[in-house]
N, CA, C and O atoms as a GROMACS GRO file, in nm:
protein
  576
    1MET      N    1  12.059  12.951   7.784
    1MET     CA    2  12.106  13.054   7.696
    1MET      C    3  11.995  13.156   7.675
    1MET      O    4  11.884  13.121   7.634
    2PRO      N    5  12.023  13.280   7.702
    2PRO     CA    6  11.920  13.382   7.676
    2PRO      C    7  11.912  13.413   7.527
    2PRO      O    8  12.006  13.388   7.452
    3CYS      N    9  11.799  13.467   7.486
    3CYS     CA   10  11.782  13.504   7.346
    3CYS      C   11  11.774  13.656   7.330
    3CYS      O   12  11.748  13.704   7.220
    4ALA      N   13  11.796  13.730   7.437
    4ALA     CA   14  11.799  13.875   7.432
    4ALA      C   15  11.906  13.925   7.529
    4ALA      O   16  11.931  13.863   7.632
    5LEU      N   17  11.968  14.037   7.495
    5LEU     CA   18  12.073  14.090   7.581
    5LEU      C   19  12.017  14.145   7.712
    5LEU      O   20  12.072  14.119   7.819
    6PHE      N   21  11.909  14.221   7.703
    6PHE     CA   22  11.851  14.284   7.821
    6PHE      C   23  11.714  14.223   7.848
    6PHE      O   24  11.633  14.208   7.756
    7SER      N   25  11.689  14.189   7.969
    7SER     CA   26  11.564  14.131   8.017
    7SER      C   27  11.506  14.023   7.926
    7SER      O   28  11.400  14.041   7.868
    8PRO      N   29  11.578  13.911   7.914
    8PRO     CA   30  11.524  13.801   7.831
    8PRO      C   31  11.399  13.741   7.895
    8PRO      O   32  11.392  13.724   8.017
    9SER      N   33  11.302  13.709   7.812
    9SER     CA   34  11.179  13.648   7.863
    9SER      C   35  11.176  13.497   7.837
    9SER      O   36  11.089  13.426   7.886
   10LEU      N   37  11.272  13.450   7.761
   10LEU     CA   38  11.276  13.308   7.724
   10LEU      C   39  11.421  13.263   7.722
   10LEU      O   40  11.508  13.334   7.669
   11VAL      N   41  11.448  13.147   7.778
   11VAL     CA   42  11.583  13.091   7.775
   11VAL      C   43  11.574  12.944   7.732
   11VAL      O   44  11.472  12.879   7.749
   12PHE      N   45  11.683  12.896   7.678
   12PHE     CA   46  11.694  12.756   7.638
   12PHE      C   47  11.812  12.696   7.711
   12PHE      O   48  11.917  12.759   7.723
   13THR      N   49  11.797  12.575   7.761
   13THR     CA   50  11.906  12.510   7.834
   13THR      C   51  12.014  12.464   7.737
   13THR      O   52  11.987  12.441   7.619
   14THR      N   53  12.134  12.452   7.788
   14THR     CA   54  12.243  12.404   7.704
   14THR      C   55  12.220  12.258   7.663
   14THR      O   56  12.264  12.216   7.556
   15ARG      N   57  12.154  12.182   7.747
   15ARG     CA   58  12.124  12.042   7.712
   15ARG      C   59  12.030  12.036   7.591
   15ARG      O   60  12.047  11.950   7.504
   16LEU      N   61  11.933  12.126   7.586
   16LEU     CA   62  11.840  12.129   7.472
   16LEU      C   63  11.914  12.171   7.346
   16LEU      O   64  11.894  12.113   7.239
   17LEU      N   65  12.001  12.272   7.357
   17LEU     CA   66  12.076  12.318   7.241
   17LEU      C   67  12.172  12.209   7.192
   17LEU      O   68  12.191  12.193   7.071
   18GLU      N   69  12.231  12.136   7.284
   18GLU     CA   70  12.319  12.024   7.244
   18GLU      C   71  12.239  11.912   7.180
   18GLU      O   72  12.287  11.846   7.088
   19LEU      N   73  12.118  11.888   7.229
   19LEU     CA   74  12.030  11.789   7.167
   19LEU      C   75  12.001  11.827   7.022
   19LEU      O   76  12.007  11.743   6.933
   20TYR      N   77  11.969  11.955   6.999
   20TYR     CA   78  11.942  11.998   6.862
   20TYR      C   79  12.067  11.988   6.776
   20TYR      O   80  12.060  11.946   6.661
   21ARG      N   81  12.184  12.026   6.831
   21ARG     CA   82  12.308  12.019   6.754
   21ARG      C   83  12.337  11.876   6.710
   21ARG      O   84  12.369  11.852   6.594
   22ASN      N   85  12.325  11.780   6.803
   22ASN     CA   86  12.349  11.640   6.769
   22ASN      C   87  12.245  11.588   6.671
   22ASN      O   88  12.279  11.514   6.578
   23SER      N   89  12.120  11.625   6.690
   23SER     CA   90  12.015  11.581   6.598
   23SER      C   91  12.037  11.638   6.459
   23SER      O   92  12.018  11.569   6.359
   24HIS      N   93  12.076  11.764   6.454
   24HIS     CA   94  12.100  11.828   6.324
   24HIS      C   95  12.223  11.770   6.255
   24HIS      O   96  12.226  11.762   6.132
   25LEU      N   97  12.324  11.730   6.331
   25LEU     CA   98  12.441  11.667   6.271
   25LEU      C   99  12.405  11.532   6.210
   25LEU      O  100  12.457  11.496   6.104
   26ARG      N  101  12.317  11.457   6.275
   26ARG     CA  102  12.276  11.326   6.224
   26ARG      C  103  12.177  11.337   6.110
   26ARG      O  104  12.177  11.255   6.019
   27CYS      N  105  12.092  11.439   6.114
   27CYS     CA  106  11.992  11.459   6.010
   27CYS      C  107  11.990  11.608   5.973
   27CYS      O  108  11.918  11.686   6.034
   28PRO      N  109  12.069  11.646   5.873
   28PRO     CA  110  12.078  11.788   5.835
   28PRO      C  111  11.945  11.846   5.787
   28PRO      O  112  11.931  11.968   5.779
   29HIS      N  113  11.849  11.762   5.754
   29HIS     CA  114  11.718  11.811   5.710
   29HIS      C  115  11.634  11.865   5.826
   29HIS      O  116  11.534  11.932   5.804
   30LEU      N  117  11.675  11.835   5.950
   30LEU     CA  118  11.601  11.884   6.066
   30LEU      C  119  11.627  12.033   6.083
   30LEU      O  120  11.736  12.073   6.124
   31ALA      N  121  11.529  12.113   6.052
   31ALA     CA  122  11.542  12.258   6.062
   31ALA      C  123  11.498  12.304   6.200
   31ALA      O  124  11.444  12.227   6.280
   32ILE      N  125  11.522  12.430   6.227
   32ILE     CA  126  11.489  12.487   6.358
   32ILE      C  127  11.338  12.493   6.379
   32ILE      O  128  11.289  12.460   6.487
   33GLN      N  129  11.264  12.536   6.277
   33GLN     CA  130  11.120  12.553   6.296
   33GLN      C  131  11.048  12.424   6.335
   33GLN      O  132  10.970  12.426   6.430
   34PRO      N  133  11.070  12.310   6.265
   34PRO     CA  134  11.004  12.186   6.311
   34PRO      C  135  11.047  12.144   6.451
   34PRO      O  136  10.967  12.090   6.528
   35PHE      N  137  11.174  12.168   6.484
   35PHE     CA  138  11.221  12.134   6.618
   35PHE      C  139  11.148  12.216   6.723
   35PHE      O  140  11.104  12.163   6.826
   36VAL      N  141  11.134  12.347   6.697
   36VAL     CA  142  11.064  12.435   6.792
   36VAL      C  143  10.916  12.400   6.798
   36VAL      O  144  10.855  12.406   6.905
   37LYS      N  145  10.858  12.363   6.684
   37LYS     CA  146  10.717  12.320   6.686
   37LYS      C  147  10.699  12.196   6.773
   37LYS      O  148  10.601  12.184   6.846
   38GLY      N  149  10.794  12.104   6.766
   38GLY     CA  150  10.790  11.986   6.852
   38GLY      C  151  10.800  12.022   6.999
   38GLY      O  152  10.732  11.964   7.083
   39LEU      N  153  10.888  12.119   7.030
   39LEU     CA  154  10.899  12.165   7.169
   39LEU      C  155  10.768  12.227   7.217
   39LEU      O  156  10.726  12.206   7.331
   40CYS      N  157  10.705  12.305   7.128
   40CYS     CA  158  10.578  12.366   7.166
   40CYS      C  159  10.472  12.259   7.194
   40CYS      O  160  10.395  12.271   7.288
   41ASN      N  161  10.471  12.155   7.112
   41ASN     CA  162  10.376  12.045   7.135
   41ASN      C  163  10.403  11.976   7.268
   41ASN      O  164  10.310  11.941   7.340
   42LEU      N  165  10.531  11.955   7.300
   42LEU     CA  166  10.565  11.890   7.427
   42LEU      C  167  10.522  11.974   7.547
   42LEU      O  168  10.482  11.920   7.650
   43HIS      N  169  10.531  12.106   7.533
   43HIS     CA  170  10.496  12.194   7.644
   43HIS      C  171  10.350  12.238   7.642
   43HIS      O  172  10.304  12.308   7.732
   44GLY      N  173  10.278  12.197   7.539
   44GLY     CA  174  10.135  12.227   7.532
   44GLY      C  175  10.103  12.373   7.506
   44GLY      O  176  10.002  12.425   7.553
   45ILE      N  177  10.190  12.439   7.430
   45ILE     CA  178  10.162  12.578   7.394
   45ILE      C  179  10.151  12.588   7.242
   45ILE      O  180  10.202  12.503   7.169
   46SER      N  181  10.085  12.692   7.196
   46SER     CA  182  10.072  12.708   7.051
   46SER      C  183  10.202  12.768   6.995
   46SER      O  184  10.267  12.850   7.059
   47PHE      N  185  10.235  12.725   6.876
   47PHE     CA  186  10.357  12.772   6.810
   47PHE      C  187  10.340  12.917   6.764
   47PHE      O  188  10.235  12.955   6.711
   48ARG      N  189  10.444  12.995   6.786
   48ARG     CA  190  10.448  13.133   6.736
   48ARG      C  191  10.579  13.149   6.661
   48ARG      O  192  10.683  13.104   6.709
   49PRO      N  193  10.577  13.210   6.543
   49PRO     CA  194  10.698  13.219   6.460
   49PRO      C  195  10.818  13.285   6.530
   49PRO      O  196  10.932  13.250   6.500
   50TYR      N  197  10.795  13.377   6.622
   50TYR     CA  198  10.907  13.444   6.688
   50TYR      C  199  10.987  13.346   6.774
   50TYR      O  200  11.103  13.372   6.805
   51LEU      N  201  10.926  13.234   6.814
   51LEU     CA  202  10.998  13.136   6.895
   51LEU      C  203  11.113  13.074   6.816
   51LEU      O  204  11.220  13.047   6.873
   52SER      N  205  11.093  13.052   6.687
   52SER     CA  206  11.200  12.998   6.603
   52SER      C  207  11.317  13.096   6.596
   52SER      O  208  11.433  13.056   6.602
   53GLN      N  209  11.285  13.224   6.584
   53GLN     CA  210  11.390  13.325   6.577
   53GLN      C  211  11.466  13.332   6.710
   53GLN      O  212  11.588  13.346   6.710
   54GLN      N  213  11.394  13.324   6.821
   54GLN     CA  214  11.460  13.327   6.951
   54GLN      C  215  11.548  13.204   6.971
   54GLN      O  216  11.658  13.213   7.026
   55PHE      N  217  11.498  13.088   6.927
   55PHE     CA  218  11.580  12.967   6.937
   55PHE      C  219  11.704  12.981   6.851
   55PHE      O  220  11.813  12.942   6.893
   56SER      N  221  11.690  13.037   6.733
   56SER     CA  222  11.803  13.056   6.643
   56SER      C  223  11.909  13.147   6.706
   56SER      O  224  12.028  13.119   6.694
   57ILE      N  225  11.867  13.253   6.771
   57ILE     CA  226  11.961  13.344   6.838
   57ILE      C  227  12.036  13.269   6.948
   57ILE      O  228  12.158  13.280   6.959
   58SER      N  229  11.964  13.193   7.029
   58SER     CA  230  12.028  13.117   7.138
   58SER      C  231  12.121  13.010   7.082
   58SER      O  232  12.229  12.987   7.137
   59TYR      N  233  12.081  12.946   6.974
   59TYR     CA  234  12.163  12.840   6.914
   59TYR      C  235  12.293  12.899   6.856
   59TYR      O  236  12.399  12.839   6.870
   60ASP      N  237  12.284  13.015   6.791
   60ASP     CA  238  12.404  13.080   6.740
   60ASP      C  239  12.499  13.117   6.854
   60ASP      O  240  12.620  13.101   6.842
   61LEU      N  241  12.444  13.166   6.963
   61LEU     CA  242  12.525  13.200   7.080
   61LEU      C  243  12.591  13.074   7.136
   61LEU      O  244  12.709  13.076   7.171
   62TYR      N  245  12.516  12.966   7.144
   62TYR     CA  246  12.570  12.839   7.195
   62TYR      C  247  12.684  12.789   7.107
   62TYR      O  248  12.787  12.746   7.159
   63LEU      N  249  12.667  12.795   6.974
   63LEU     CA  250  12.773  12.749   6.884
   63LEU      C  251  12.897  12.835   6.896
   63LEU      O  252  13.009  12.783   6.890
   64SER      N  253  12.881  12.965   6.911
   64SER     CA  254  12.998  13.052   6.924
   64SER      C  255  13.071  13.025   7.056
   64SER      O  256  13.194  13.031   7.060
   65ILE      N  257  12.997  12.997   7.162
   65ILE     CA  258  13.060  12.962   7.290
   65ILE      C  259  13.136  12.830   7.278
   65ILE      O  260  13.248  12.819   7.326
   66CYS      N  261  13.075  12.732   7.214
   66CYS     CA  262  13.143  12.602   7.194
   66CYS      C  263  13.271  12.619   7.113
   66CYS      O  264  13.372  12.555   7.142
   67GLU      N  265  13.266  12.704   7.012
   67GLU     CA  266  13.384  12.726   6.928
   67GLU      C  267  13.496  12.794   7.008
   67GLU      O  268  13.612  12.756   6.994
   68GLU      N  269  13.462  12.891   7.091
   68GLU     CA  270  13.562  12.958   7.174
   68GLU      C  271  13.622  12.862   7.275
   68GLU      O  272  13.743  12.864   7.299
   69VAL      N  273  13.539  12.779   7.335
   69VAL     CA  274  13.590  12.680   7.432
   69VAL      C  275  13.686  12.585   7.361
   69VAL      O  276  13.791  12.552   7.416
   70GLN      N  277  13.651  12.540   7.241
   70GLN     CA  278  13.738  12.449   7.166
   70GLN      C  279  13.871  12.516   7.133
   70GLN      O  280  13.975  12.451   7.137
   71LYS      N  281  13.869  12.644   7.101
   71LYS     CA  282  13.995  12.717   7.074
   71LYS      C  283  14.082  12.720   7.199
   71LYS      O  284  14.203  12.699   7.190
   72HIS      N  285  14.023  12.747   7.316
   72HIS     CA  286  14.100  12.749   7.440
   72HIS      C  287  14.155  12.611   7.474
   72HIS      O  288  14.268  12.600   7.523
   73VAL      N  289  14.078  12.507   7.450
   73VAL     CA  290  14.126  12.370   7.474
   73VAL      C  291  14.243  12.339   7.381
   73VAL      O  292  14.343  12.281   7.425
   74ASN      N  293  14.232  12.376   7.254
   74ASN     CA  294  14.341  12.352   7.159
   74ASN      C  295  14.469  12.426   7.200
   74ASN      O  296  14.578  12.372   7.186
   75VAL      N  297  14.456  12.548   7.250
   75VAL     CA  298  14.573  12.622   7.295
   75VAL      C  299  14.634  12.553   7.417
   75VAL      O  300  14.756  12.539   7.425
   76ALA      N  301  14.551  12.510   7.511
   76ALA     CA  302  14.601  12.443   7.631
   76ALA      C  303  14.672  12.312   7.597
   76ALA      O  304  14.769  12.274   7.662
   77LEU      N  305  14.622  12.242   7.496
   77LEU     CA  306  14.683  12.115   7.455
   77LEU      C  307  14.791  12.133   7.349
   77LEU      O  308  14.847  12.036   7.300
   78ARG      N  309  14.820  12.259   7.316
   78ARG     CA  310  14.918  12.294   7.212
   78ARG      C  311  14.881  12.235   7.076
   78ARG      O  312  14.967  12.185   7.003
   79ARG      N  313  14.755  12.241   7.046
   79ARG     CA  314  14.707  12.193   6.916
   79ARG      C  315  14.664  12.309   6.827
   79ARG      O  316  14.581  12.292   6.738
   80ASP      N  317  14.720  12.426   6.849
   80ASP     CA  318  14.676  12.544   6.777
   80ASP      C  319  14.765  12.581   6.659
   80ASP      O  320  14.734  12.677   6.588
   81SER      N  321  14.873  12.508   6.636
   81SER     CA  322  14.957  12.540   6.520
   81SER      C  323  14.892  12.487   6.392
   81SER      O  324  14.823  12.385   6.396
   82PRO      N  325  14.914  12.556   6.280
   82PRO     CA  326  14.848  12.514   6.156
   82PRO      C  327  14.890  12.374   6.107
   82PRO      O  328  14.811  12.307   6.040
   83ASP      N  329  15.011  12.331   6.141
   83ASP     CA  330  15.058  12.201   6.093
   83ASP      C  331  15.054  12.094   6.202
   83ASP      O  332  15.126  11.995   6.193
   84TRP      N  333  14.970  12.113   6.304
   84TRP     CA  334  14.965  12.017   6.414
   84TRP      C  335  14.926  11.878   6.365
   84TRP      O  336  14.989  11.780   6.402
   85ARG      N  337  14.822  11.869   6.284
   85ARG     CA  338  14.777  11.737   6.237
   85ARG      C  339  14.883  11.668   6.153
   85ARG      O  340  14.902  11.547   6.162
   86LEU      N  341  14.952  11.745   6.071
   86LEU     CA  342  15.056  11.687   5.987
   86LEU      C  343  15.171  11.635   6.072
   86LEU      O  344  15.223  11.527   6.045
   87ARG      N  345  15.211  11.710   6.174
   87ARG     CA  346  15.321  11.666   6.260
   87ARG      C  347  15.283  11.548   6.348
   87ARG      O  348  15.371  11.475   6.394
   88HIS      N  349  15.155  11.529   6.373
   88HIS     CA  350  15.112  11.421   6.463
   88HIS      C  351  15.036  11.311   6.389
   88HIS      O  352  14.956  11.240   6.449
   89ALA      N  353  15.061  11.297   6.262
   89ALA     CA  354  14.999  11.189   6.185
   89ALA      C  355  15.056  11.055   6.230
   89ALA      O  356  15.165  11.049   6.287
   90CYS      N  357  14.984  10.951   6.202
   90CYS     CA  358  15.025  10.816   6.241
   90CYS      C  359  15.153  10.777   6.167
   90CYS      O  360  15.153  10.774   6.044
   91PRO      N  361  15.263  10.748   6.238
   91PRO     CA  362  15.388  10.712   6.170
   91PRO      C  363  15.374  10.585   6.086
   91PRO      O  364  15.436  10.574   5.980
   92ALA      N  365  15.296  10.492   6.134
   92ALA     CA  366  15.281  10.367   6.057
   92ALA      C  367  15.212  10.392   5.923
   92ALA      O  368  15.239  10.323   5.826
   93CYS      N  369  15.124  10.490   5.919
   93CYS     CA  370  15.052  10.519   5.795
   93CYS      C  371  15.139  10.596   5.695
   93CYS      O  372  15.114  10.590   5.575
   94THR      N  373  15.239  10.667   5.744
   94THR     CA  374  15.320  10.749   5.654
   94THR      C  375  15.458  10.690   5.629
   94THR      O  376  15.536  10.749   5.554
   95TYR      N  377  15.490  10.577   5.689
   95TYR     CA  378  15.623  10.517   5.675
   95TYR      C  379  15.634  10.444   5.542
   95TYR      O  380  15.544  10.369   5.503
   96LYS      N  381  15.745  10.466   5.472
   96LYS     CA  382  15.769  10.398   5.344
   96LYS      C  383  15.901  10.322   5.351
   96LYS      O  384  15.999  10.371   5.407
   97LEU      N  385  15.902  10.203   5.294
   97LEU     CA  386  16.023  10.123   5.288
   97LEU      C  387  16.100  10.155   5.160
   97LEU      O  388  16.042  10.198   5.060
   98GLU      N  389  16.231  10.135   5.167
   98GLU     CA  390  16.312  10.154   5.045
   98GLU      C  391  16.275  10.045   4.945
   98GLU      O  392  16.267   9.928   4.982
   99GLY      N  393  16.254  10.083   4.821
   99GLY     CA  394  16.222   9.986   4.717
   99GLY      C  395  16.077   9.941   4.718
   99GLY      O  396  16.040   9.852   4.642
  100GLU      N  397  15.994  10.001   4.802
  100GLU     CA  398  15.854   9.965   4.810
  100GLU      C  399  15.782  10.011   4.682
  100GLU      O  400  15.806  10.121   4.633
  101ALA      N  401  15.696   9.925   4.631
  101ALA     CA  402  15.622   9.960   4.509
  101ALA      C  403  15.531  10.079   4.535
  101ALA      O  404  15.476  10.094   4.644
  102GLU      N  405  15.517  10.164   4.435
  102GLU     CA  406  15.432  10.282   4.448
  102GLU      C  407  15.285  10.238   4.453
  102GLU      O  408  15.240  10.162   4.368
  103LEU      N  409  15.212  10.286   4.551
  103LEU     CA  410  15.072  10.251   4.567
  103LEU      C  411  14.985  10.346   4.485
  103LEU      O  412  15.026  10.457   4.452
  104ILE      N  413  14.865  10.301   4.454
  104ILE     CA  414  14.771  10.388   4.382
  104ILE      C  415  14.736  10.507   4.469
  104ILE      O  416  14.738  10.621   4.422
  105PHE      N  417  14.705  10.482   4.594
  105PHE     CA  418  14.674  10.588   4.690
  105PHE      C  419  14.782  10.588   4.796
  105PHE      O  420  14.814  10.482   4.851
  106LYS      N  421  14.839  10.703   4.824
  106LYS     CA  422  14.944  10.710   4.925
  106LYS      C  423  14.888  10.694   5.066
  106LYS      O  424  14.955  10.638   5.153
  107MET      N  425  14.766  10.744   5.089
  107MET     CA  426  14.705  10.735   5.221
  107MET      C  427  14.554  10.738   5.205
  107MET      O  428  14.501  10.812   5.122
  108LEU      N  429  14.485  10.659   5.284
  108LEU     CA  430  14.339  10.659   5.283
  108LEU      C  431  14.290  10.730   5.409
  108LEU      O  432  14.333  10.698   5.520
  109VAL      N  433  14.201  10.825   5.391
  109VAL     CA  434  14.144  10.897   5.504
  109VAL      C  435  13.994  10.907   5.486
  109VAL      O  436  13.944  10.896   5.374
  110THR      N  437  13.924  10.927   5.594
  110THR     CA  438  13.779  10.950   5.587
  110THR      C  439  13.747  11.079   5.658
  110THR      O  440  13.814  11.117   5.755
  111MET      N  441  13.645  11.147   5.609
  111MET     CA  442  13.603  11.272   5.672
  111MET      C  443  13.462  11.261   5.727
  111MET      O  444  13.416  11.353   5.796
  112ASP      N  445  13.395  11.152   5.700
  112ASP     CA  446  13.256  11.138   5.744
  112ASP      C  447  13.239  11.019   5.837
  112ASP      O  448  13.127  10.970   5.854
  113GLY      N  449  13.345  10.972   5.896
  113GLY     CA  450  13.335  10.857   5.984
  113GLY      C  451  13.312  10.729   5.906
  113GLY      O  452  13.274  10.627   5.964
  114ASN      N  453  13.336  10.734   5.776
  114ASN     CA  454  13.320  10.619   5.686
  114ASN      C  455  13.174  10.575   5.674
  114ASN      O  456  13.148  10.461   5.635
  115ASP      N  457  13.080  10.663   5.707
  115ASP     CA  458  12.939  10.629   5.698
  115ASP      C  459  12.890  10.622   5.554
  115ASP      O  460  12.797  10.548   5.524
  116SER      N  461  12.951  10.699   5.464
  116SER     CA  462  12.901  10.701   5.327
  116SER      C  463  12.919  10.566   5.258
  116SER      O  464  12.841  10.532   5.170
  117LEU      N  465  13.020  10.490   5.297
  117LEU     CA  466  13.042  10.360   5.234
  117LEU      C  467  12.934  10.259   5.273
  117LEU      O  468  12.915  10.159   5.204
  118LYS      N  469  12.864  10.283   5.383
  118LYS     CA  470  12.758  10.192   5.424
  118LYS      C  471  12.639  10.199   5.329
  118LYS      O  472  12.560  10.105   5.322
  119ARG      N  473  12.627  10.311   5.257
  119ARG     CA  474  12.515  10.327   5.166
  119ARG      C  475  12.546  10.274   5.026
  119ARG      O  476  12.458  10.272   4.939
  120ILE      N  477  12.667  10.231   5.004
  120ILE     CA  478  12.707  10.183   4.872
  120ILE      C  479  12.725  10.031   4.881
  120ILE      O  480  12.805   9.982   4.961
  121LEU      N  481  12.652   9.959   4.799
  121LEU     CA  482  12.664   9.814   4.799
  121LEU      C  483  12.781   9.777   4.708
  121LEU      O  484  12.778   9.804   4.588
  122ARG      N  485  12.883   9.717   4.765
  122ARG     CA  486  13.000   9.680   4.686
  122ARG      C  487  13.017   9.529   4.694
  122ARG      O  488  13.052   9.473   4.798
  123ARG      N  489  12.992   9.466   4.583
  123ARG     CA  490  13.018   9.323   4.573
  123ARG      C  491  13.027   9.287   4.427
  123ARG      O  492  12.980   9.361   4.340
  124ASP      N  493  13.087   9.175   4.401
  124ASP     CA  494  13.098   9.129   4.263
  124ASP      C  495  12.962   9.082   4.215
  124ASP      O  496  12.884   9.030   4.294
  125PRO      N  497  12.933   9.098   4.086
  125PRO     CA  498  12.805   9.047   4.037
  125PRO      C  499  12.803   8.895   4.048
  125PRO      O  500  12.906   8.830   4.034
  126PRO      N  501  12.685   8.837   4.072
  126PRO     CA  502  12.677   8.691   4.084
  126PRO      C  503  12.714   8.625   3.951
  126PRO      O  504  12.684   8.678   3.844
  127PRO      N  505  12.780   8.510   3.959
  127PRO     CA  506  12.817   8.441   3.834
  127PRO      C  507  12.692   8.394   3.761
  127PRO      O  508  12.593   8.355   3.823
  128THR      N  509  12.699   8.396   3.631
  128THR     CA  510  12.585   8.348   3.552
  128THR      C  511  12.590   8.196   3.548
  128THR      O  512  12.694   8.138   3.517
  129PRO      N  513  12.478   8.131   3.579
  129PRO     CA  514  12.476   7.985   3.580
  129PRO      C  515  12.478   7.931   3.436
  129PRO      O  516  12.436   7.999   3.343
  130PRO      N  517  12.526   7.809   3.419
  130PRO     CA  518  12.521   7.746   3.286
  130PRO      C  519  12.375   7.731   3.241
  130PRO      O  520  12.284   7.728   3.323
  131GLU      N  521  12.357   7.722   3.113
  131GLU     CA  522  12.222   7.712   3.058
  131GLU      C  523  12.151   7.589   3.113
  131GLU      O  524  12.209   7.481   3.123
  132GLY      N  525  12.024   7.606   3.148
  132GLY     CA  526  11.943   7.496   3.196
  132GLY      C  527  11.940   7.484   3.347
  132GLY      O  528  11.854   7.414   3.400
  133GLU      N  529  12.029   7.550   3.418
  133GLU     CA  530  12.029   7.546   3.565
  133GLU      C  531  11.958   7.669   3.619
  133GLU      O  532  11.969   7.778   3.562
  134PRO      N  533  11.883   7.653   3.730
  134PRO     CA  534  11.815   7.769   3.788
  134PRO      C  535  11.916   7.866   3.850
  134PRO      O  536  12.023   7.826   3.895
  135GLU      N  537  11.878   7.995   3.851
  135GLU     CA  538  11.966   8.095   3.912
  135GLU      C  539  11.959   8.084   4.064
  135GLU      O  540  11.854   8.053   4.120
  136SER      N  541  12.069   8.108   4.129
  136SER     CA  542  12.077   8.101   4.275
  136SER      C  543  12.119   8.235   4.330
  136SER      O  544  12.210   8.298   4.276
  137GLU      N  545  12.053   8.282   4.437
  137GLU     CA  546  12.086   8.409   4.500
  137GLU      C  547  12.212   8.398   4.587
  137GLU      O  548  12.285   8.496   4.603
  138GLY      N  549  12.238   8.284   4.642
  138GLY     CA  550  12.351   8.266   4.730
  138GLY      C  551  12.364   8.119   4.764
  138GLY      O  552  12.297   8.036   4.703
  139PRO      N  553  12.448   8.085   4.860
  139PRO     CA  554  12.462   7.945   4.898
  139PRO      C  555  12.331   7.890   4.952
  139PRO      O  556  12.259   7.958   5.026
  140GLN      N  557  12.302   7.768   4.916
  140GLN     CA  558  12.182   7.702   4.965
  140GLN      C  559  12.208   7.647   5.103
  140GLN      O  560  12.323   7.637   5.145
  141VAL      N  561  12.102   7.612   5.175
  141VAL     CA  562  12.113   7.556   5.308
  141VAL      C  563  12.196   7.428   5.302
  141VAL      O  564  12.170   7.341   5.219
  142GLY      N  565  12.296   7.418   5.389
  142GLY     CA  566  12.381   7.300   5.390
  142GLY      C  567  12.507   7.319   5.308
  142GLY      O  568  12.602   7.242   5.322
  143GLU      N  569  12.510   7.422   5.221
  143GLU     CA  570  12.631   7.449   5.143
  143GLU      C  571  12.718   7.546   5.222
  143GLU      O  572  12.670   7.619   5.307
  144SER      N  573  12.846   7.544   5.192
  144SER     CA  574  12.934   7.642   5.257
  144SER      C  575  13.014   7.717   5.156
  144SER      O  576  13.094   7.803   5.193
   0.00000   0.00000   0.00000
């Protein structure tokens, strides 16, 4: 990807831009400047602030190209209508029986790949032992 319209002096490969995109998706704290500084260290050149700006220009161009390609793919697959997801939802998830009790939640969905639940410890508090017995963290060896 070039970083200038006319006579670019620096280009970034699409593989590098995709590496940054994936890294940034996994760790949103990864900014462009530290990434470019790391590239400079790998190539043995001194960091210059304009390199971050050039990388940013190339990255914006890469993202816009990816977005346009995704739009063309959606049109080819006929996924471009506003209600496509609603019309193609899982029938088993939306099917209701007559006389079925009303649920608290009609449907459960995740938007983050369910990763946020991995950071939340969900378990019942341990039972309090009767007085005089030592506290136990869990089953002892040999217990089931």
